Steps between C-alpha positions, in 0.01 A plus 500: 500500500433803282742778424402860549532747211774677688706184515481438127557861404793569727697203626476297183632780280779576748606134498440438130812668363763337726320167465509508118858626504625220728287219355623576146845627594689266266270592211541874560878451505488317168280769352749772596798297377320440170417867454853607588692239299287472185473792261176347367333525840638832625147638475404276795566784742249710306245219516540465877470877548186504285344217700573671832369832370170349382451330835574830672242677280244236598595498867162634612315226315735241653448638849123455472536125446402272786561131550286292266691173460474296182517116521580485126790740538643321804504170305671667203746667737589164654572359153701804394709497819575130447601586144729772632663260745566247222630766261728631777634151563550442126630857462272580203537876512248589231224305677586649839488856373179443306339354813592807707220735383257207482570408864452860613173515311373171644609602849295821483205322339506237777467774763288777346313312230437610142501863603878474536530374140294794376714758678851350496497223236601717205791682668644181650490307171707775337799322657464238227647758259826477699514119528761309293265358237509763229847432357367160389313692230825641359550237223145554369537878514836474322335316209220757484751788507700349214180437300385862517848638443516295182187686387645839605825430313308411185295821525822702549660316206795383712643170380542249781550127547325355803606175666284442808608789730793621286426789262788551255543819295778597260650725768483246784286259702248555780410226747155531658594364843275433797537860616368615161181296536326792671397299804620779733288760326206260491514437878528869582218592263267229632572606857441869430173420324385279787613754761318786329188286464508400867553861603224659296257249345226291655397329178684174427445562129684834512785346698538211255493728194767726648731209592466336157555835326813567706639157414439542126656846491806372691551229237470757222750725679752218521464415130560866415795513742671200336428632150637842598828342615531294182415798278748721685771237448410472132505873422814578707698194386493364859669811640212616720525443874144360499634168372669429834328733747124530452363483857394866515375488140273208593332684786455815288321288239297340781382841622410620151333188365359347820444744787360788295254281299394318818430831676288603203307172507450527875343844459265363235402215731419758768277691257321186382428390857292811556665566837817659623772273632529457871792395715275376775515146365201268510196583699530399861339164557362464851576179684267345751614529858299213636449139399672166508807622305596795720708314756858609572598142413480592131794744503692267733447200273580693182815645655618156614452365148700778339789491747553126547701449176759738643506328839536137384857538358610677818355223716673234290832681468673307779388164359597601146851598609540179703397282205724698266810469719448128558477424129840396366466280192812314390616319190445128515800286580638273231451125496695204372350566154538880503805689625451857615403765543789682331436852629677712236404323180194668347326419175255790528372755754157660547469878502351585841483826695698486827410144612556389859585148385706423191628143503647324200691180446577254222466123547684246283376143449715189457447518123607869507157658459479846659205667672498841667267546800400861564309640801434876494252678722396720789452428869251785542336626183450876502460767235774472235622181672242245395503176308255605227637838398544661160874543557543130581563301183602141434792623289683820412363608160821685422694168501231247406211473260194283535481192277190331641286474812252229597345312791624150584315245712710322765225328695480480878811289555708783647457675833710806415347586163139541377329263259560745215799727439607770254743394227696784340767472231728801453790576265817690588536801273879470482589134455150385386498220756164391636391438859183329618346608832233323703357744755224531760408710805503417870280741699505415869503128415240529224645378169370624164606572143259797467593862569137579578470215748830602658376859535166398653658236725761753609225742604309235695818371666605853592172553683590202719848637573698303240654720232760263354535449127760345271565396143627143460661401173704232328723606210722322253654539156335364188697321232409736216697302243338172610178388335326447834562862605403542868356152546813361667495787749132435576591143585779629724250726681269205560787286635607787725148542636481126567838494669518835686161675528283192551 
């Protein structure tokens, strides 16, 4: 079954936009939330507009493409869509948003062959400049900014003491924070260089030179911006408004020291190429309209692969909710050796974000040893309500400080704990008392001491309709004044496991 040129040039392009919008709806939502909420990624709207504009400019080249399916691309698309499903289940936002342009690219390649990559590959991959990966470079860029400002201050004969990111002058101190790293200016400059190159150049060499040049000039502009603020504070005795409000000043410096030099370099690249720039994009690459890879099954198969990660959670929603509502863990009942649980006697509490389940009770043995059992978790893990989450901590750092952390082997004698658990000793900042905590994770019945395993297991379980996850922990006080320290409490934990959680 072969597809006519009219089919590929008309119906596919009409269906392409709603298909990609619906298949990646969650990812588009996260993109827009990121661009709206984060000042670092506000330029994302500009990136999206640039991508759409380039595709519009190349619309005639896109319309000439006919179905020329690629087996390699369809295999890669299947792997990428499986990766998207897993990253959705594990709620790894950065991976999901990075996969978005890659999936679109593989989808088009699977249908129209390499010709699609030639025409649309560059514009689509511009979306990577708006994905949440660039702020990870902030610490490195902060160090580089401080290094060059140290040189500038020495040249200007301004005395300063530098301690990591803190630059101290006689008149005051300047902290080079993450926002001063220049990562915003770097992202915008790289995007503008890549956009201009995609719009006008056909040579990869010219595109690469322009992007690298834009990045280097943006770094220089940020170093000058930071030095200008420090110098202004020095010469005005910290009375200038630039010390507190330098947003506009930063963009003025960006225009002067990045945009203008980049425009000059771009004109020189045009001259050296020996040809005038063109906005027509790459030369149109004809696609064969007959052969074994021209069947309409190629767009159908590629579209199924890109949309199924969005359909699976919807299909499993009823099962997920049923499993979540039926899961009601309870504290173990006391025995003849252990009385409890005493519901309002807490030794310690984890710091978790809005848990569905938060059970705690203290058990007392016949020889007056005390053990707190804690169960904290979520019936249905969703964004910002998940077991492995940066806001979820074993203890509140404002009240406690870490003394030690280690792994402890328990063996396979217990059905409600893994063979190895996490042992954490913390100290109260007020009364200096110490607490030892044995903790592990229960993800849909899978027990582990590893955050990574809990995250991966949670994703796999979620795909099957089970999104439960909980932290289990035993806590008790250490005898700080006693020579054995926490050893007596470790023995109490072992006795408790033997008697209650066997």
